[in-house]
C-alpha positions in Angstrom: -2.4 9.2 -11.7 -2.0 7.2 -7.5 -3.7 7.3 -4.0 -2.7 6.4 -0.7 -4.7 5.8 1.8 -4.8 3.6 5.4 -7.3 2.0 7.1 -7.2 -2.2 8.4 -6.7 -4.9 6.6 -10.5 -6.8 7.5 -9.3 -9.8 4.4 -7.2 -11.6 2.1 -8.2 -13.0 -1.2 -6.4 -16.2 -2.4 -4.5 -15.7 -6.2 -7.2 -16.7 -9.3 -5.7 -17.4 -12.4 -7.8 -16.2 -15.2 -6.8 -17.8 -18.5 -3.4 -19.6 -18.3 -1.2 -16.3 -17.7 -3.2 -13.6 -15.5 -3.3 -13.6 -11.9 -5.8 -11.9 -10.2 -5.6 -11.1 -5.8 -8.1 -8.9 -4.2 -7.8 -7.8 -0.6 -10.5 -4.9 1.6 -9.4 -2.4 3.8 -11.7 -0.5 6.0 -10.7 2.9 6.1 -9.5 5.3 8.6 -11.4 7.7 7.0 -13.1 9.2 10.6 -16.5 8.5 8.9 -19.8 8.1 10.5 -20.4 4.7 9.0 -17.7 2.1 8.5 -16.4 2.0 4.6 -14.7 -0.7 3.7 -12.6 -0.5 0.9 -12.1 -3.3 -1.6 -8.4 -3.4 -4.6 -7.0 -5.7 -6.4 -3.1 -7.2 -7.5 -2.1 -8.6 -10.1 0.7 -10.7 -11.9 3.4 -10.1 -9.7 1.7 -8.0 -7.5 -0.5 -10.3 -6.3 2.1 -11.2 -3.6 2.3 -7.8 -1.9 0.2 -8.9 1.3 1.0 -11.8 1.4 3.6 -11.3 5.1 -0.3 -9.0 6.3 -2.3 -10.5 8.4 -6.3 -9.5 8.8 -6.0 -7.3 11.3 -3.6 -5.0 10.6 -3.3 -1.2 10.2 -1.4 -0.4 6.1 -1.1 1.5 3.7 -2.0 0.6 0.2 -1.1 2.5 -2.7 -3.1 2.5 -6.1 -4.1 3.3 -9.0 -7.5 3.9 -11.1 -8.4 1.9 -13.6 -11.0 1.6 -15.9 -12.2 0.0 -18.8 -15.7 -0.3 -21.1 -17.2 -3.7 -22.1 -20.5 -3.7 -24.3 -21.9 -0.6 -23.1 -21.0 -1.3 -19.0 -18.5 0.7 -17.6 -16.1 -1.2 -14.5 -13.9 0.3 -12.3 -10.8 -1.0 -10.0 -8.1 -0.1 -7.5 -5.2 -1.5 -8.2 -2.7 -1.6 -5.4 0.8 -1.8 -6.3 2.8 -1.3 -2.9 1.1 -2.2 0.5 3.3 -1.2 3.6 2.7 -2.1 7.0 2.0 1.2 10.2 4.4 0.2 13.1 2.4 1.4 16.4 4.1 5.0 15.6 2.6 5.5 12.8 5.8 5.1 10.3 5.6 2.6 7.6 7.3 -0.2 7.3 7.5 -2.0 4.0 6.8 -5.6 3.3 10.3 -6.1 2.4 12.1 -4.2 5.1 15.2 -5.2 6.1 17.9 -4.1 7.9 19.0 -0.5 7.3 22.4 -1.4 6.3 22.1 -3.5 3.1 22.7 -2.4 0.4 19.6 -1.1 -2.1 17.6 0.4 1.6 17.1 4.1 1.0 17.4 6.7 3.9 13.9 7.9 5.7 13.0 11.2 6.4 14.2 10.3 10.0 17.6 9.7 8.7 18.0 13.1 7.4 20.9 14.6 9.7 20.3 17.3 12.4 22.0 20.5 11.5 23.0 22.5 14.3 21.7 26.7 14.2 25.3 28.2 15.2 27.0 28.2 11.6 28.7 31.1 10.1 26.7 30.8 6.5 24.7 33.7 5.8 22.3 32.3 4.7 
């Protein structure tokens, strides 16, 4: 099950290597949830996903796609918010992925804004 949240990037931590080959990186956003109190949310990225926030700067508005991960260890329970995708929010609030390039290149998919406009006066009965 995946979730998403938007907010302001507050803090990016350095990538840490745990053991011989496991990499982890954390970052924090201030959620745009409209609540009375500030809502700071810490996310974790692992392995090849530690670079998904490289192009983001503190203060940027972003959308984070994440999964909930929980585990038990010695009768204690831990929960992580495992981020797997981060998008920069543009001025018009439309998401732009961190790996976005020109729309003419191979591998780029159309967005909802690219939907063709249909004329209302056609002859189809439906």
